[in-house]
KEKE-978724 format. One record per atom (N, C-alpha, C, O, CB): atom name; x, y, z. Coordinates in steps of 0.05 Angstrom, whole numbers, m for minus. Glycine has a CB too. Layout:
! KEKE-978724
<rec 'CA'; <X; Y; Z>>
...
This chain:
! KEKE-978724
<rec 'N'; <3652; 1352; 4128>>
<rec 'CA'; <3628; 1363; 4115>>
<rec 'C'; <3607; 1368; 4136>>
<rec 'O'; <3604; 1353; 4156>>
<rec 'CB'; <3618; 1344; 4094>>
<rec 'N'; <3592; 1389; 4131>>
<rec 'CA'; <3570; 1395; 4149>>
<rec 'C'; <3546; 1377; 4145>>
<rec 'O'; <3545; 1361; 4127>>
<rec 'CB'; <3562; 1424; 4146>>
<rec 'N'; <3527; 1381; 4162>>
<rec 'CA'; <3503; 1365; 4161>>
<rec 'C'; <3484; 1376; 4139>>
<rec 'O'; <3481; 1400; 4137>>
<rec 'CB'; <3488; 1366; 4189>>
<rec 'N'; <3472; 1358; 4124>>
<rec 'CA'; <3454; 1366; 4103>>
<rec 'C'; <3426; 1359; 4112>>
<rec 'O'; <3420; 1336; 4118>>
<rec 'CB'; <3461; 1352; 4075>>
<rec 'N'; <3409; 1379; 4114>>
<rec 'CA'; <3382; 1374; 4123>>
<rec 'C'; <3363; 1385; 4102>>
<rec 'O'; <3367; 1407; 4091>>
<rec 'CB'; <3376; 1387; 4151>>
<rec 'N'; <3342; 1369; 4096>>
<rec 'CA'; <3321; 1378; 4077>>
<rec 'C'; <3295; 1363; 4083>>
<rec 'O'; <3295; 1342; 4096>>
<rec 'CB'; <3331; 1373; 4048>>
<rec 'N'; <3274; 1374; 4072>>
<rec 'CA'; <3248; 1361; 4073>>
<rec 'C'; <3240; 1353; 4045>>
<rec 'O'; <3249; 1365; 4026>>
<rec 'CB'; <3226; 1380; 4086>>
<rec 'N'; <3224; 1333; 4043>>
<rec 'CA'; <3217; 1323; 4016>>
<rec 'C'; <3187; 1314; 4017>>
<rec 'O'; <3178; 1301; 4035>>
<rec 'CB'; <3235; 1299; 4008>>
<rec 'N'; <3173; 1321; 3995>>
<rec 'CA'; <3146; 1312; 3991>>
<rec 'C'; <3145; 1299; 3963>>
<rec 'O'; <3156; 1310; 3944>>
<rec 'CB'; <3124; 1336; 3993>>
<rec 'N'; <3132; 1276; 3961>>
<rec 'CA'; <3132; 1262; 3936>>
<rec 'C'; <3104; 1250; 3931>>
<rec 'O'; <3091; 1241; 3949>>
<rec 'CB'; <3153; 1239; 3936>>
<rec 'N'; <3097; 1251; 3906>>
<rec 'CA'; <3071; 1239; 3897>>
<rec 'C'; <3077; 1223; 3872>>
<rec 'O'; <3091; 1232; 3853>>
<rec 'CB'; <3049; 1260; 3892>>
<rec 'N'; <3065; 1199; 3871>>
<rec 'CA'; <3068; 1181; 3848>>
<rec 'C'; <3041; 1177; 3835>>
<rec 'O'; <3022; 1170; 3849>>
<rec 'CB'; <3081; 1153; 3857>>
<rec 'N'; <3039; 1182; 3809>>
<rec 'CA'; <3013; 1180; 3795>>
<rec 'C'; <3014; 1157; 3775>>
<rec 'O'; <3030; 1157; 3756>>
<rec 'CB'; <3007; 1207; 3781>>
<rec 'N'; <2997; 1137; 3780>>
<rec 'CA'; <2995; 1114; 3763>>
<rec 'C'; <2966; 1107; 3759>>
<rec 'O'; <2949; 1114; 3775>>
<rec 'CB'; <3011; 1090; 3775>>
<rec 'N'; <2960; 1093; 3737>>
<rec 'CA'; <2933; 1082; 3733>>
<rec 'C'; <2929; 1059; 3752>>
<rec 'O'; <2907; 1057; 3764>>
<rec 'CB'; <2929; 1074; 3703>>
<rec 'N'; <2948; 1041; 3755>>
<rec 'CA'; <2947; 1019; 3774>>
<rec 'C'; <2976; 1011; 3782>>
<rec 'O'; <2995; 1021; 3770>>
<rec 'CB'; <2931; 995; 3762>>
<rec 'N'; <2978; 993; 3801>>
<rec 'CA'; <3005; 985; 3811>>
<rec 'C'; <3023; 972; 3790>>
<rec 'O'; <3047; 974; 3792>>
<rec 'CB'; <3002; 967; 3834>>
<rec 'N'; <3011; 960; 3770>>
<rec 'CA'; <3026; 946; 3749>>
<rec 'C'; <3032; 963; 3725>>
<rec 'O'; <3046; 955; 3707>>
<rec 'CB'; <3012; 921; 3741>>
<rec 'N'; <3021; 987; 3724>>
<rec 'CA'; <3023; 1005; 3701>>
<rec 'C'; <3052; 1015; 3698>>
<rec 'O'; <3064; 1024; 3717>>
<rec 'CB'; <3004; 1028; 3704>>
<rec 'N'; <3062; 1014; 3674>>
<rec 'CA'; <3089; 1024; 3669>>
<rec 'C'; <3088; 1052; 3657>>
<rec 'O'; <3108; 1062; 3646>>
<rec 'CB'; <3104; 1005; 3650>>
<rec 'N'; <3065; 1064; 3659>>
<rec 'CA'; <3062; 1092; 3650>>
<rec 'C'; <3055; 1108; 3675>>
<rec 'O'; <3034; 1104; 3687>>
<rec 'CB'; <3039; 1095; 3628>>
<rec 'N'; <3073; 1126; 3683>>
<rec 'CA'; <3069; 1140; 3708>>
<rec 'C'; <3085; 1166; 3709>>
<rec 'O'; <3103; 1171; 3692>>
<rec 'CB'; <3076; 1122; 3731>>
<rec 'N'; <3079; 1182; 3729>>
<rec 'CA'; <3093; 1206; 3734>>
<rec 'C'; <3098; 1208; 3764>>
<rec 'O'; <3081; 1201; 3780>>
<rec 'CB'; <3078; 1232; 3724>>
<rec 'N'; <3122; 1218; 3772>>
<rec 'CA'; <3129; 1222; 3800>>
<rec 'C'; <3137; 1252; 3803>>
<rec 'O'; <3154; 1262; 3788>>
<rec 'CB'; <3152; 1203; 3809>>
<rec 'N'; <3125; 1265; 3822>>
<rec 'CA'; <3132; 1293; 3828>>
<rec 'C'; <3144; 1294; 3856>>
<rec 'O'; <3132; 1284; 3875>>
<rec 'CB'; <3106; 1311; 3826>>
<rec 'N'; <3168; 1306; 3858>>
<rec 'CA'; <3181; 1308; 3884>>
<rec 'C'; <3189; 1337; 3888>>
<rec 'O'; <3200; 1350; 3870>>
<rec 'CB'; <3206; 1289; 3885>>
<rec 'N'; <3183; 1347; 3911>>
<rec 'CA'; <3191; 1375; 3919>>
<rec 'C'; <3210; 1372; 3943>>
<rec 'O'; <3203; 1362; 3964>>
<rec 'CB'; <3166; 1393; 3926>>
<rec 'N'; <3234; 1382; 3939>>
<rec 'CA'; <3254; 1383; 3960>>
<rec 'C'; <3256; 1411; 3971>>
<rec 'O'; <3256; 1430; 3956>>
<rec 'CB'; <3282; 1373; 3950>>
<rec 'N'; <3257; 1414; 3998>>
<rec 'CA'; <3260; 1440; 4011>>
<rec 'C'; <3287; 1440; 4026>>
<rec 'O'; <3290; 1425; 4045>>
<rec 'CB'; <3236; 1445; 4030>>
<rec 'N'; <3305; 1456; 4016>>
<rec 'CA'; <3332; 1458; 4028>>
<rec 'C'; <3335; 1482; 4045>>
<rec 'O'; <3357; 1493; 4048>>
<rec 'CB'; <3353; 1457; 4006>>
<rec 'N'; <3313; 1492; 4056>>
<rec 'CA'; <3314; 1516; 4072>>
<rec 'C'; <3332; 1514; 4096>>
<rec 'O'; <3343; 1534; 4105>>
<rec 'CB'; <3287; 1523; 4082>>
<rec 'N'; <3336; 1490; 4107>>
<rec 'CA'; <3354; 1485; 4130>>
<rec 'C'; <3383; 1483; 4122>>
<rec 'O'; <3401; 1482; 4139>>
<rec 'CB'; <3345; 1461; 4145>>
<rec 'N'; <3388; 1481; 4096>>
<rec 'CA'; <3416; 1479; 4086>>
<rec 'C'; <3420; 1499; 4063>>
<rec 'O'; <3420; 1491; 4040>>
<rec 'CB'; <3422; 1449; 4076>>
<rec 'N'; <3422; 1524; 4070>>
<rec 'CA'; <3426; 1545; 4049>>
<rec 'C'; <3449; 1539; 4031>>
<rec 'O'; <3470; 1530; 4040>>
<rec 'CB'; <3429; 1573; 4062>>
<rec 'N'; <3445; 1544; 4005>>
<rec 'CA'; <3466; 1540; 3985>>
<rec 'C'; <3467; 1512; 3973>>
<rec 'O'; <3481; 1508; 3954>>
<rec 'CB'; <3493; 1546; 3998>>
<rec 'N'; <3452; 1494; 3985>>
<rec 'CA'; <3453; 1466; 3975>>
<rec 'C'; <3441; 1464; 3947>>
<rec 'O'; <3452; 1448; 3931>>
<rec 'CB'; <3438; 1448; 3994>>
<rec 'N'; <3420; 1478; 3941>>
<rec 'CA'; <3407; 1476; 3915>>
<rec 'C'; <3426; 1484; 3893>>
<rec 'O'; <3427; 1472; 3872>>
<rec 'CB'; <3381; 1494; 3914>>
<rec 'N'; <3441; 1505; 3898>>
<rec 'CA'; <3460; 1514; 3877>>
<rec 'C'; <3480; 1492; 3870>>
<rec 'O'; <3487; 1489; 3846>>
<rec 'CB'; <3475; 1539; 3887>>
<rec 'N'; <3489; 1477; 3889>>
<rec 'CA'; <3507; 1455; 3884>>
<rec 'C'; <3493; 1432; 3868>>
<rec 'O'; <3505; 1420; 3851>>
<rec 'CB'; <3518; 1444; 3910>>
<rec 'N'; <3469; 1426; 3875>>
<rec 'CA'; <3454; 1405; 3862>>
<rec 'C'; <3445; 1413; 3834>>
<rec 'O'; <3444; 1396; 3816>>
<rec 'CB'; <3429; 1397; 3878>>
<rec 'N'; <3440; 1438; 3830>>
<rec 'CA'; <3430; 1448; 3804>>
<rec 'C'; <3453; 1464; 3791>>
<rec 'O'; <3449; 1487; 3783>>
<rec 'CB'; <3405; 1466; 3807>>
<rec 'N'; <3476; 1451; 3789>>
<rec 'CA'; <3499; 1464; 3777>>
<rec 'C'; <3494; 1474; 3749>>
<rec 'O'; <3507; 1493; 3739>>
<rec 'CB'; <3523; 1445; 3776>>
<rec 'N'; <3475; 1462; 3735>>
<rec 'CA'; <3468; 1469; 3708>>
<rec 'C'; <3452; 1495; 3706>>
<rec 'O'; <3448; 1506; 3684>>
<rec 'CB'; <3452; 1447; 3695>>
<rec 'N'; <3442; 1506; 3728>>
<rec 'CA'; <3425; 1529; 3728>>
<rec 'C'; <3437; 1554; 3716>>
<rec 'O'; <3423; 1571; 3706>>
<rec 'CB'; <3416; 1535; 3756>>
<rec 'N'; <3463; 1556; 3717>>
<rec 'CA'; <3477; 1580; 3706>>
<rec 'C'; <3491; 1574; 3679>>
<rec 'O'; <3509; 1589; 3671>>
<rec 'CB'; <3497; 1590; 3725>>
<rec 'N'; <3483; 1553; 3666>>
<rec 'CA'; <3495; 1546; 3640>>
<rec 'C'; <3473; 1543; 3620>>
<rec 'O'; <3449; 1541; 3626>>
<rec 'CB'; <3511; 1520; 3642>>
<rec 'N'; <3480; 1544; 3595>>
<rec 'CA'; <3461; 1540; 3573>>
<rec 'C'; <3467; 1513; 3560>>
<rec 'O'; <3489; 1508; 3550>>
<rec 'CB'; <3463; 1563; 3552>>
<rec 'N'; <3447; 1496; 3561>>
<rec 'CA'; <3449; 1469; 3549>>
<rec 'C'; <3427; 1466; 3529>>
<rec 'O'; <3404; 1472; 3536>>
<rec 'CB'; <3448; 1446; 3571>>
<rec 'N'; <3432; 1457; 3505>>
<rec 'CA'; <3412; 1453; 3485>>
<rec 'C'; <3422; 1431; 3466>>
<rec 'O'; <3433; 1436; 3445>>
<rec 'CB'; <3406; 1479; 3469>>
<rec 'N'; <3418; 1406; 3475>>
<rec 'CA'; <3426; 1383; 3459>>
<rec 'C'; <3401; 1368; 3449>>
<rec 'O'; <3384; 1361; 3465>>
<rec 'CB'; <3444; 1364; 3476>>
<rec 'N'; <3400; 1364; 3423>>
<rec 'CA'; <3377; 1350; 3412>>
<rec 'C'; <3386; 1331; 3391>>
<rec 'O'; <3404; 1338; 3374>>
<rec 'CB'; <3355; 1369; 3401>>
<rec 'N'; <3375; 1307; 3391>>
<rec 'CA'; <3383; 1287; 3370>>
<rec 'C'; <3360; 1268; 3366>>
<rec 'O'; <3338; 1272; 3377>>
<rec 'CB'; <3408; 1272; 3378>>
<rec 'N'; <3365; 1247; 3351>>
<rec 'CA'; <3344; 1227; 3345>>
<rec 'C'; <3335; 1213; 3371>>
<rec 'O'; <3312; 1204; 3372>>
<rec 'CB'; <3354; 1207; 3325>>
<rec 'N'; <3353; 1211; 3391>>
<rec 'CA'; <3346; 1196; 3415>>
<rec 'C'; <3330; 1213; 3435>>
<rec 'O'; <3316; 1202; 3451>>
<rec 'CB'; <3372; 1187; 3429>>
<rec 'N'; <3331; 1239; 3432>>
<rec 'CA'; <3316; 1256; 3451>>
<rec 'C'; <3330; 1283; 3454>>
<rec 'O'; <3343; 1292; 3435>>
<rec 'CB'; <3314; 1243; 3478>>
<rec 'N'; <3326; 1296; 3477>>
<rec 'CA'; <3338; 1322; 3481>>
<rec 'C'; <3344; 1327; 3510>>
<rec 'O'; <3334; 1313; 3528>>
<rec 'CB'; <3319; 1344; 3470>>
<rec 'N'; <3361; 1347; 3515>>
<rec 'CA'; <3367; 1357; 3541>>
<rec 'C'; <3372; 1387; 3538>>
<rec 'O'; <3388; 1395; 3521>>
<rec 'CB'; <3393; 1342; 3554>>
<rec 'N'; <3358; 1403; 3555>>
<rec 'CA'; <3361; 1431; 3552>>
<rec 'C'; <3356; 1446; 3578>>
<rec 'O'; <3340; 1436; 3595>>
<rec 'CB'; <3342; 1442; 3530>>
<rec 'N'; <3368; 1468; 3581>>
<rec 'CA'; <3362; 1486; 3604>>
<rec 'C'; <3343; 1508; 3593>>
<rec 'O'; <3343; 1515; 3569>>
<rec 'CB'; <3388; 1499; 3616>>
<rec 'N'; <3326; 1517; 3611>>
<rec 'CA'; <3307; 1538; 3603>>
<rec 'C'; <3298; 1553; 3627>>
<rec 'O'; <3304; 1546; 3650>>
<rec 'CB'; <3283; 1525; 3588>>
<rec 'N'; <3283; 1574; 3623>>
<rec 'CA'; <3271; 1589; 3644>>
<rec 'C'; <3240; 1585; 3644>>
<rec 'O'; <3228; 1586; 3623>>
<rec 'CB'; <3277; 1620; 3642>>
<rec 'N'; <3229; 1579; 3667>>
<rec 'CA'; <3200; 1576; 3670>>
<rec 'C'; <3191; 1594; 3692>>
<rec 'O'; <3199; 1590; 3715>>
<rec 'CB'; <3192; 1546; 3675>>
<rec 'N'; <3175; 1614; 3686>>
<rec 'CA'; <3166; 1633; 3706>>
<rec 'C'; <3190; 1647; 3719>>
<rec 'O'; <3188; 1655; 3743>>
<rec 'CB'; <3150; 1619; 3727>>
<rec 'N'; <3211; 1651; 3705>>
<rec 'CA'; <3235; 1665; 3716>>
<rec 'C'; <3253; 1647; 3731>>
<rec 'O'; <3274; 1656; 3742>>
<rec 'CB'; <3226; 1687; 3733>>
<rec 'N'; <3247; 1621; 3733>>
<rec 'CA'; <3263; 1602; 3748>>
<rec 'C'; <3279; 1584; 3729>>
<rec 'O'; <3270; 1577; 3707>>
<rec 'CB'; <3245; 1584; 3766>>
<rec 'N'; <3303; 1577; 3738>>
<rec 'CA'; <3320; 1559; 3722>>
<rec 'C'; <3309; 1531; 3722>>
<rec 'O'; <3301; 1521; 3743>>
<rec 'CB'; <3349; 1560; 3732>>
<rec 'N'; <3310; 1519; 3699>>
<rec 'CA'; <3299; 1491; 3696>>
<rec 'C'; <3317; 1475; 3677>>
<rec 'O'; <3331; 1487; 3660>>
<rec 'CB'; <3270; 1491; 3686>>
<rec 'N'; <3316; 1449; 3680>>
<rec 'CA'; <3330; 1431; 3662>>
<rec 'C'; <3309; 1410; 3654>>
<rec 'O'; <3296; 1398; 3671>>
<rec 'CB'; <3356; 1418; 3676>>
<rec 'N'; <3307; 1405; 3628>>
<rec 'CA'; <3288; 1386; 3617>>
<rec 'C'; <3303; 1366; 3600>>
<rec 'O'; <3319; 1374; 3583>>
<rec 'CB'; <3265; 1400; 3602>>
<rec 'N'; <3297; 1340; 3603>>
<rec 'CA'; <3308; 1320; 3586>>
<rec 'C'; <3286; 1300; 3579>>
<rec 'O'; <3268; 1295; 3594>>
<rec 'CB'; <3332; 1306; 3599>>
<rec 'N'; <3289; 1287; 3555>>
<rec 'CA'; <3269; 1268; 3546>>
<rec 'C'; <3283; 1248; 3528>>
<rec 'O'; <3299; 1255; 3511>>
<rec 'CB'; <3246; 1282; 3532>>
<rec 'N'; <3276; 1222; 3532>>
<rec 'CA'; <3286; 1201; 3515>>
<rec 'C'; <3263; 1191; 3498>>
<rec 'O'; <3243; 1180; 3508>>
<rec 'CB'; <3298; 1178; 3532>>
<rec 'N'; <3266; 1193; 3471>>
<rec 'CA'; <3244; 1187; 3453>>
<rec 'C'; <3236; 1158; 3454>>
<rec 'O'; <3212; 1152; 3456>>
<rec 'CB'; <3253; 1194; 3425>>
<rec 'N'; <3255; 1139; 3453>>
<rec 'CA'; <3247; 1111; 3451>>
<rec 'C'; <3233; 1101; 3477>>
<rec 'O'; <3212; 1088; 3475>>
<rec 'CB'; <3272; 1094; 3447>>
<rec 'N'; <3244; 1107; 3500>>
<rec 'CA'; <3232; 1097; 3525>>
<rec 'C'; <3209; 1115; 3535>>
<rec 'O'; <3194; 1108; 3552>>
<rec 'CB'; <3254; 1096; 3546>>
<rec 'N'; <3208; 1139; 3523>>
<rec 'CA'; <3188; 1159; 3532>>
<rec 'C'; <3192; 1167; 3561>>
<rec 'O'; <3173; 1172; 3576>>
<rec 'CB'; <3160; 1149; 3528>>
<rec 'N'; <3218; 1168; 3570>>
<rec 'CA'; <3225; 1177; 3597>>
<rec 'C'; <3232; 1206; 3596>>
<rec 'O'; <3247; 1215; 3579>>
<rec 'CB'; <3248; 1160; 3609>>
<rec 'N'; <3220; 1221; 3615>>
<rec 'CA'; <3226; 1250; 3616>>
<rec 'C'; <3231; 1259; 3644>>
<rec 'O'; <3222; 1247; 3664>>
<rec 'CB'; <3203; 1265; 3604>>
<rec 'N'; <3247; 1281; 3646>>
<rec 'CA'; <3252; 1293; 3672>>
<rec 'C'; <3252; 1323; 3669>>
<rec 'O'; <3263; 1334; 3649>>
<rec 'CB'; <3280; 1283; 3683>>
<rec 'N'; <3239; 1336; 3687>>
<rec 'CA'; <3240; 1366; 3689>>
<rec 'C'; <3247; 1373; 3717>>
<rec 'O'; <3233; 1365; 3736>>
<rec 'CB'; <3212; 1378; 3680>>
<rec 'N'; <3268; 1389; 3720>>
<rec 'CA'; <3276; 1398; 3747>>
<rec 'C'; <3276; 1428; 3747>>
<rec 'O'; <3286; 1441; 3728>>
<rec 'CB'; <3305; 1387; 3754>>
<rec 'N'; <3265; 1440; 3768>>
<rec 'CA'; <3262; 1469; 3770>>
<rec 'C'; <3272; 1478; 3797>>
<rec 'O'; <3267; 1465; 3817>>
<rec 'CB'; <3232; 1478; 3765>>
<rec 'N'; <3287; 1500; 3797>>
<rec 'CA'; <3297; 1512; 3822>>
<rec 'C'; <3279; 1536; 3828>>
<rec 'O'; <3275; 1554; 3811>>
<rec 'CB'; <3327; 1520; 3819>>
<rec 'N'; <3269; 1538; 3853>>
<rec 'CA'; <3253; 1560; 3861>>
<rec 'C'; <3268; 1576; 3883>>
<rec 'O'; <3271; 1566; 3906>>
<rec 'CB'; <3225; 1551; 3872>>
<rec 'N'; <3278; 1599; 3876>>
<rec 'CA'; <3290; 1618; 3894>>
<rec 'C'; <3313; 1606; 3911>>
<rec 'O'; <3316; 1614; 3934>>
<rec 'CB'; <3270; 1630; 3913>>
<rec 'N'; <3328; 1588; 3900>>
<rec 'CA'; <3351; 1576; 3914>>
<rec 'C'; <3344; 1559; 3938>>
<rec 'O'; <3362; 1551; 3953>>
<rec 'CB'; <3368; 1598; 3923>>
<rec 'N'; <3318; 1554; 3942>>
<rec 'CA'; <3310; 1538; 3966>>
<rec 'C'; <3297; 1512; 3958>>
<rec 'O'; <3303; 1491; 3970>>
<rec 'CB'; <3292; 1554; 3983>>
<rec 'N'; <3279; 1513; 3939>>
<rec 'CA'; <3263; 1489; 3931>>
<rec 'C'; <3274; 1478; 3905>>
<rec 'O'; <3282; 1493; 3886>>
<rec 'CB'; <3233; 1497; 3929>>
<rec 'N'; <3274; 1452; 3903>>
<rec 'CA'; <3281; 1437; 3879>>
<rec 'C'; <3257; 1420; 3872>>
<rec 'O'; <3250; 1402; 3888>>
<rec 'CB'; <3307; 1421; 3882>>
<rec 'N'; <3244; 1425; 3850>>
<rec 'CA'; <3221; 1409; 3841>>
<rec 'C'; <3231; 1390; 3819>>
<rec 'O'; <3244; 1398; 3800>>
<rec 'CB'; <3198; 1427; 3830>>
<rec 'N'; <3225; 1364; 3823>>
<rec 'CA'; <3234; 1344; 3803>>
<rec 'C'; <3209; 1328; 3794>>
<rec 'O'; <3195; 1317; 3810>>
<rec 'CB'; <3255; 1325; 3815>>
<rec 'N'; <3205; 1328; 3767>>
<rec 'CA'; <3183; 1313; 3756>>
<rec 'C'; <3195; 1292; 3737>>
<rec 'O'; <3210; 1298; 3718>>
<rec 'CB'; <3163; 1332; 3740>>
<rec 'N'; <3189; 1267; 3742>>
<rec 'CA'; <3198; 1244; 3725>>
<rec 'C'; <3174; 1231; 3713>>
<rec 'O'; <3154; 1226; 3727>>
<rec 'CB'; <3215; 1224; 3742>>
<rec 'N'; <3176; 1225; 3687>>
<rec 'CA'; <3154; 1211; 3674>>
<rec 'C'; <3165; 1187; 3659>>
<rec 'O'; <3188; 1187; 3650>>
<rec 'CB'; <3139; 1229; 3655>>
<rec 'N'; <3149; 1166; 3657>>
<rec 'CA'; <3155; 1142; 3642>>
<rec 'C'; <3132; 1135; 3624>>
<rec 'O'; <3109; 1133; 3634>>
<rec 'CB'; <3163; 1119; 3660>>
<rec 'N'; <3137; 1132; 3598>>
<rec 'CA'; <3116; 1124; 3580>>
<rec 'C'; <3097; 1146; 3572>>
<rec 'O'; <3075; 1140; 3562>>
<rec 'CB'; <3101; 1101; 3591>>
<rec 'N'; <3105; 1171; 3577>>
<rec 'CA'; <3087; 1193; 3572>>
<rec 'C'; <3100; 1213; 3553>>
<rec 'O'; <3124; 1215; 3550>>
<rec 'CB'; <3080; 1207; 3598>>
<rec 'N'; <3083; 1229; 3540>>
<rec 'CA'; <3091; 1250; 3522>>
<rec 'C'; <3106; 1272; 3538>>
<rec 'O'; <3099; 1276; 3561>>
<rec 'CB'; <3067; 1262; 3507>>
<rec 'N'; <3126; 1285; 3526>>
<rec 'CA'; <3140; 1306; 3541>>
<rec 'C'; <3123; 1329; 3550>>
<rec 'O'; <3130; 1344; 3568>>
<rec 'CB'; <3163; 1316; 3525>>
<rec 'N'; <3100; 1333; 3538>>
<rec 'CA'; <3082; 1355; 3546>>
<rec 'C'; <3072; 1351; 3575>>
<rec 'O'; <3064; 1370; 3588>>
<rec 'CB'; <3058; 1356; 3526>>
<rec 'N'; <3072; 1326; 3584>>
<rec 'CA'; <3063; 1320; 3611>>
<rec 'C'; <3081; 1333; 3632>>
<rec 'O'; <3072; 1339; 3654>>
<rec 'CB'; <3061; 1290; 3615>>
<rec 'N'; <3106; 1335; 3626>>
<rec 'CA'; <3125; 1348; 3644>>
<rec 'C'; <3117; 1376; 3652>>
<rec 'O'; <3115; 1382; 3676>>
<rec 'CB'; <3154; 1348; 3632>>
<rec 'N'; <3111; 1392; 3632>>
<rec 'CA'; <3103; 1420; 3637>>
<rec 'C'; <3075; 1421; 3649>>
<rec 'O'; <3069; 1438; 3665>>
<rec 'CB'; <3105; 1437; 3612>>
<rec 'N'; <3057; 1403; 3640>>
<rec 'CA'; <3030; 1402; 3651>>
<rec 'C'; <3031; 1396; 3681>>
<rec 'O'; <3016; 1407; 3697>>
<rec 'CB'; <3013; 1381; 3636>>
<rec 'N'; <3048; 1377; 3689>>
<rec 'CA'; <3051; 1370; 3717>>
<rec 'C'; <3062; 1394; 3733>>
<rec 'O'; <3052; 1399; 3755>>
<rec 'CB'; <3070; 1346; 3721>>
<rec 'N'; <3081; 1408; 3721>>
<rec 'CA'; <3092; 1432; 3735>>
<rec 'C'; <3071; 1453; 3738>>
<rec 'O'; <3071; 1467; 3759>>
<rec 'CB'; <3116; 1443; 3719>>
<rec 'N'; <3053; 1457; 3719>>
<rec 'CA'; <3032; 1477; 3721>>
<rec 'C'; <3013; 1471; 3743>>
<rec 'O'; <2999; 1490; 3753>>
<rec 'CB'; <3017; 1478; 3695>>
<rec 'N'; <3012; 1447; 3753>>
<rec 'CA'; <2993; 1440; 3775>>
<rec 'C'; <3005; 1447; 3802>>
<rec 'O'; <2992; 1445; 3823>>
<rec 'CB'; <2987; 1410; 3774>>
<rec 'N'; <3030; 1456; 3803>>
<rec 'CA'; <3044; 1464; 3827>>
<rec 'C'; <3042; 1494; 3831>>
<rec 'O'; <3047; 1509; 3812>>
<rec 'CB'; <3073; 1454; 3828>>
<rec 'N'; <3035; 1503; 3855>>
<rec 'CA'; <3032; 1531; 3861>>
<rec 'C'; <3060; 1543; 3866>>
<rec 'O'; <3069; 1545; 3889>>
<rec 'CB'; <3014; 1536; 3885>>
<rec 'N'; <3073; 1552; 3844>>
<rec 'CA'; <3100; 1563; 3847>>
<rec 'C'; <3100; 1589; 3863>>
<rec 'O'; <3119; 1595; 3877>>
<rec 'CB'; <3112; 1569; 3819>>
<rec 'N'; <3079; 1604; 3861>>
<rec 'CA'; <3077; 1630; 3876>>
<rec 'C'; <3078; 1625; 3906>>
<rec 'O'; <3091; 1640; 3921>>
<rec 'CB'; <3051; 1646; 3868>>
<rec 'N'; <3065; 1603; 3915>>
<rec 'CA'; <3066; 1596; 3943>>
<rec 'C'; <3094; 1588; 3952>>
<rec 'O'; <3103; 1596; 3973>>
<rec 'CB'; <3046; 1573; 3949>>
<rec 'N'; <3108; 1573; 3935>>
<rec 'CA'; <3135; 1566; 3941>>
<rec 'C'; <3154; 1590; 3942>>
<rec 'O'; <3172; 1592; 3958>>
<rec 'CB'; <3146; 1545; 3922>>
<rec 'N'; <3149; 1609; 3923>>
<rec 'CA'; <3165; 1634; 3922>>
<rec 'C'; <3161; 1649; 3949>>
<rec 'O'; <3181; 1660; 3960>>
<rec 'CB'; <3157; 1651; 3898>>
<rec 'N'; <3137; 1651; 3959>>
<rec 'CA'; <3132; 1665; 3984>>
<rec 'C'; <3146; 1651; 4007>>
<rec 'O'; <3157; 1665; 4024>>
<rec 'CB'; <3101; 1666; 3989>>
<rec 'N'; <3145; 1625; 4008>>
<rec 'CA'; <3158; 1610; 4029>>
<rec 'C'; <3188; 1614; 4028>>
<rec 'O'; <3202; 1616; 4049>>
<rec 'CB'; <3152; 1580; 4028>>
<rec 'N'; <3199; 1616; 4004>>
<rec 'CA'; <3228; 1619; 4001>>
<rec 'C'; <3237; 1647; 4009>>
<rec 'O'; <3261; 1651; 4016>>
<rec 'CB'; <3237; 1614; 3973>>
<rec 'N'; <3218; 1666; 4009>>
<rec 'CA'; <3225; 1693; 4017>>
<rec 'C'; <3239; 1709; 3998>>
<rec 'O'; <3245; 1732; 4004>>
<rec 'CB'; <3240; 1693; 4041>>
């Protein structure tokens, strides 16, 4: 196997260190390893729409980009992963928060700037 190289930026948002309600935003840049995002985001070319009493998991398009969103109702754990132009992978994880926070967190990221970097 070849060498896998990537850059990562992460931010953790909490009220305090002991708080069990938080969000983590991670942006991975796989520009040095072309094609890696497609392998990690295998779901990007499929349609998933599962919903039940426990929560949901679905693929969707956000701003023309493939995304996967999942949420567990009881624990209030959510994840939103978005692929930007085959180079960037944005991952948002929340605990103890409403699922609306996933998309609100994504809206705070300048996707247009990432699109320009991806070329």
